[in-house]
N, C-alpha and C positions, 0 to 999 in steps of 0.2 A: 499320479503324483509321485515324484521321486523323493524318497526320504533317505538321508544319510544319518546313520546312528553313530554317535561318538561316545566311546566308553567300552569297558570290558563287558563282553556279552556273556553274562552268566545270571543265573537266578531269574529275578523278576524282570530285568531288562530284556532278557531273551523272550519271555512271555509277551511283553509289550510289543516287541518286534513282530511276533506272529500275529498279534491282534491288528497291528497296522497293515500287515500284508493281507489279512482277511478283509480289511476296509478298502482294499484296492491299491495300496501304496506299493511302489517298486523300491525295495529296501536294499541298501548297501551299507557296509560297516567298516569303521576304522576304530582304533583303540585310543588314539591321542589327538589333541587339538592340532598339533603340528601336522599329523597325517591327514586331518580333515582339510586344512588349508591347502596342502599339497595335492589332495584329490581334486579339489575344486580348480586349482591352478592347472591341473593336467587335463581338464575337460570333463571330469566325471561330474556332470551337472547334478544339482539338487534343488528342489523347490523348498525344502525344509530340513533343518538340522535338529535332531533330537539328541541332547547332550546331557550326560551324567552331571548333576550339579556339584559333584566333588571336583570337577575339572575347572580350569581357568576359563570361564565363559567370556569374561570381559576381554581377556587376551585374544581369544579366538575371534571374537567379533572385530576387534581392532586390527588384527592381522589380515582378516578378509577384506575389511573396508579400505585398508591401505592399498589394496590392489583392485578396488572397486568391485569386489565380489560380495554383493549384499543379499545374503540368504537369511530369512528369518530363523530364529532359534527358539525351541521350546526346551525347557529344562525338565529333568526327571530325577527322581531319587527315592530310595527306600526310607521308610519311617516318616517321611514328610516333615523333617525338622523345619519348623516355621522360620527360624532365623536364616537358615541356609537357603530355603525357598525364596524368602524376601530378598536376600543378597543376589540370587540368580536373576530375579526380575530387575533389580537395580543395575545389574551388570549388562542388561540389554535383552534378556530372554522375554519373548512375547507372552508365554504362558508357563505354568508349572504343572506337571503330571505326576501325582504321587504313585509310588509303587508299593505293594502290588497293584497292577493296573486294572482299570475298568474299561471294558471294550467300548461301551457307548461314549465314555468320556474321551477316549483316544480318537474315535471317529469324529466326535464333535470338535475337538481341538484341531485336528488335521484340516477339517473343512473350514473352520473359522479363520485359522491363520493363513491358509493358502488361498481361500476364497475360490476354490475350483468350480463351485457349482454355478455355472453361467449358461444355462440352457437357452435354446432359441424358443422364445414364446411368440408364436405367430398365429394370428387369426385374420388379418387383413389381406384381401386379394393382392394388393400391391406387393406385400412382403412374400406372399405365397409364390408369386412369380419369380422373385429373387431366389427363394429356397429351391424351387424347381430347377433353375439354372445351376445353382450351386451343387445340387445332387448330381446333375448331369456331368459336370466337369471335375468334381472332386476326385474320382478314381484316376484321372489322367495325371500326367507329369507336368502339365502346362503351368507356367507362372500365371498368377492371378493378381489383378489390381483391384482392391476393394476401396470404393470411394463413398463419400457421404459427409454430412456435417459432423462437427465435433459432438460426441455423445450419442451418435446414432447406432452404435453397436458394431463397429468395424472389427475390433479384436474378437468379439464374440463370434462373428461370422467366420473369421480366420480359424478359430478353434473348431468351429463346426465343420469347415472344409477339411481340416486335418483329420478330425474324427471320422469322416466319411471316406478318407483316402486309403490307399493301400499301405500308407506309412503310419497308420493310426497307432500302432503299438510302439513306434519309435519316438524319439524326443520331439517335442514342440517347443522351439526356442524363440522368444520374442525380444526384439531390441527396439527401444524407443529412440529413434534418431534425433528427436527434438530435445530429449532430456540429457543427452551426453555431450559435453563440450566438444567442439570440432577437433581440437588437438588430441583428444582421447578416443574418439570414435573409431579411428582406423585400428588402433590396438584392440579395442573392444570387439570389433568384427573379425579381424584376421589374426589376432594374437601377436606375441612378440617373443624374441629370443632374449636370453640373459644378456644384459649390457647394451641392449639396442638403444636405450636412452636413459637419462638420469632417473633412477628409481626402479629400473627394470632389474630386480635382484635375482630373478629366476625366469625360466621359460614359462610363458602363460599361453594357454590354448584359448583361441577366440571363439566367438559364437558360431562361426561357420563350421569349425571342427566339432564343436559341442553338439551341433545339430546333425552331424553326419548320420545318414540313414533316415533322417526324419524331415521335419519342416522348419524353415527359418522364416519368421515374420519380421519384415522391416517396417516398423510402425512409423507413420508420418515421414515417409521417404522423401517428401518434398523439401524437408529441412536439411538434407545432406549437402555438404559442400560439393561444388562442381568438380574439384580436383579428385575427391574421393569417389565420385560417381564413375570416373574413368576406371578406377581399380575394381569397383563393384561390377561394372559391365564385363570386364575381362573374367572375373570370377564366375559370373553367370554363364558366359559363353564357353569357357574352357573347363568349367567344373574343377578348377584348382585355384588355390590362393597362395599368396606369399606372406608369411609372417613378417612383421616389422623387424628388420635386422636379420632376416633369414637368408640363406644362401641357395635354397632350392625350393621349388614349388611343392605344395601339398595337395593331393587329390581329395576332393570332397564329393559326397553323394547326397545332395539335398534337393528339396523342392522349395522354391521361393514364392512367398506371398508378400504383398506390400499393401500399405494403406496410405491414403492421403485425404485431407479435408480441403485441399486446394485444387484448382483447375490446373492440371499438369500441362495441358495443351497451351494454356496461357503462359505457364512458367517456361515452356520451351521458347515461346515467342519473346519472352522477356530475357532470355539468355541465362536463366537460373537453373534450368534442368535440361539434361542432354536428351535430344530427340531419339538417338539410337537406344538409350537406356529405357526410355518410355516404351518403345516398340518391344523390347525384350520383356519388360514387366507386364505390359498390357496385352498379353495374349488373349485373356478373357477379362472383361470388366464386370464386376458385381457392384452396381450402384445401389446403396441403401437409401431408400426414401426417408426424409425427415419424419418425425413422429406426427407432425400435423398433417402429413399426407397419408397416414395409415391409421385413421381413427379407430378402426375395429380392434387394433392391438392395445389401445390405451387401457381399457378396463381389465383385460387379461393380464397385462403387465402389472397393473396396480394390485390385483388379487395375488399374483405371484410374490410381489414385494411385501405385501402385508403378511403373508404366510411366512416368508423368510425372516423378516425382522421381528415378528411376534415370537417365533421360536428362538431367535438369537438373544432376545431380551427377556425371555421367560414370561411373556405376557400372553393372556388369552387372546386367541385370534378372533377378530370382530368383522362382521360384514361392513361393506361400504354403503352409506345411505344413498337413496335415490338422488337427492339434490347434489351430494358430493360427486356422484357419477356424472351428472349433467355438467357440472363445472369442470371436472377433469377432462371431459371430451371437448368442451368449448375452448379450453386454454390452448395457446399455440405452442407451448413448450419449446422455447428457443434453445434450451440446453438439451433437448431431446430425451432419450431414455435415461441418461445420467441424471438430468434434473428431476425427472419423474421419480426415479429411485430414491433420491435424497428427500423429495417431498413426501413420499409414502413412509420412509423411515421416520421422519419427523411426526407424521400423522399417527403412526402406531404409538409413539411415545406421548403425544399430546392429547389424544382422544380420551375423554372422560366418561362418555356415555356407553350404552350397549352397542352403538354403531360408531363407525368412523364418520363423524359429521363433517360438513364442508368447512367449518371454521378451524378444524384441526389440520387441514391441508394448507400449509403455509408456503409462500414463495421464498426465494433466497433472502429477500429483504425483510422477512418476518410477517409480511402482510398476507391476509387470506386471499384466495382467488376471487375475481369478480364474478357476480352471478351470470349464469348462462343467459343469452338473449332469449326473450320470449318468442317461441316459434311462430305463433300467429302474427305477431307484430312484424317480425322479420320477413315472413313470407309476403305479407301485404305490402311492405315497403319495397321488397324486391320486384313485385309485380307492377307497382306504381312506377318504379324506376325504369322498368322495361318498356312500359307503355309510353312514358315521357320521351325515351330515347328515340322512338320512331318519329317524333315530331320535330327533331332537331336539324333536319336537312336544311341547308342554307344558312345556318348559324356559324359563328366563329367557334373555335375550340374553347376559348375562354368563356363564351356565353353558354355553350353546352355544359361545360364543367360546373358553372355557377348554378344553372337551372337544375342539373341533376343533384347537386349537393343540397340545394334548398328543398326540392321535392322529396328527396329521401328523408331529410330531417323532419319535414312536416309529417310524413307517414310513420315516423318513429316517435311521434309525439314530443319532439324536442330532445330525445335521448341521444346525446352525443356519442356515447360508446357504441350503441346499437348501430347508429348511422355509419360510424367509421368502419365497423366490422363488415357491413353490407357493401360499402364503397371500396373496401380493400385498402384503406389508408390508415395511418396512425392517428390516434386521437389528437396528438399535437399538431399534425398537418391540418386536420379538420378545423381545429380551433383557430389556427393561423388564417385559414381561408375565410372563416366566419368573421373574424375581426376585420379582414380586408374588405369584405362586403359591407359590414356595418359602417366602416369609415367612409365608404363610397355612397352611403345613404340607402343601401338595399335592405329591405325588411328581412330580418332573420328570425325564424321561429324561436321563442324563448324556451329554456329548459322547463320541464314540468315537475322537477323534483325526483328524488329517488337516486339510487346508486348509479353512477355513470352519467347522470343527466346534467351535472353542473357544467357551465360554460368555461 
């Protein structure tokens, strides 16, 4: 983590800096808020600013944000004057660290504010194969395209690749191409010269130069405008960039990683993504399977998040109950690891007993997860469906579908949710089919009661 300390380095602040370095931070220092903004503008990247609360924190944050340099701030000060500490928080500081410093407090604040702790938690064979490939290609200089559904951990994988590369001690810079307006992304990536456009009050170093010697992650690359893709392609090919308004190219030494949750081959066909750029980025493809395809990872991730958020909230860590584990594995997690993390954070806060019970694990709409299907019922229904399918030769597709749905429902004792899971369709689709059959006079097994059985 890169820490920029702002203020006069004497006494207790100097001790705090040494503690931060002991916690693994790479520390640089300036004395004034103006120098801090100039350092960021000049490409001296920082993940966190530690600022003396005697300085103008609000002015520093405003000056940085005026140039879209959003770096979190923690305030620090001697004697911990409550009013000045409160004013620093009101001005935009994320936390306050009293001086003289406490080593554990500094380490905790650095971790909490920057959220650097994003390890790869892997148990499932599907993900182990991806990790094996990542380990094989990480030491190379090849560009890597990381693909997968939203929330599946693409940025975590990018950080993992950087950490295993020969550039691990150099900067890792991430740019979210979907979060920056199209008219600003070019300046964000390549920088600009003073006067290049309205509001360009001074030279600004872009992310390419900030990542020099290290790794640049282009997150959600599919959202980049086609015009800018041409300039990006040249930068990757020539390893040099042109600042907006610049008169000469600037050499850069970086390794490019990119992520996308869209099918870029289809985007090429649609004319929204350059084919030559795809070839340059996709030297190696790391496809992250969605969480529903890696069930062995679910409980390991849950236990990691329980430990993380119990510590963050000062709550005693609890085990996850057996029924909660069954429901966690059975759920499809459309939001993938991101949804799972949020669910376990809520569970840590909502759990009232000695274990994290199933009813504490809430979905985004506040509802608890549905019970896991009964294994014996599901297996019996699956066997019945398999046997029935062998007798369908000579029938129409509609007849086969109807018989399969009715037979599966019968062996699920009328439970609509279990039948839909076995058939691989949504409960809504199943109910629409059953209504169609009922309207046509076909007998439909009635629900037998219980969760998920209602028609």
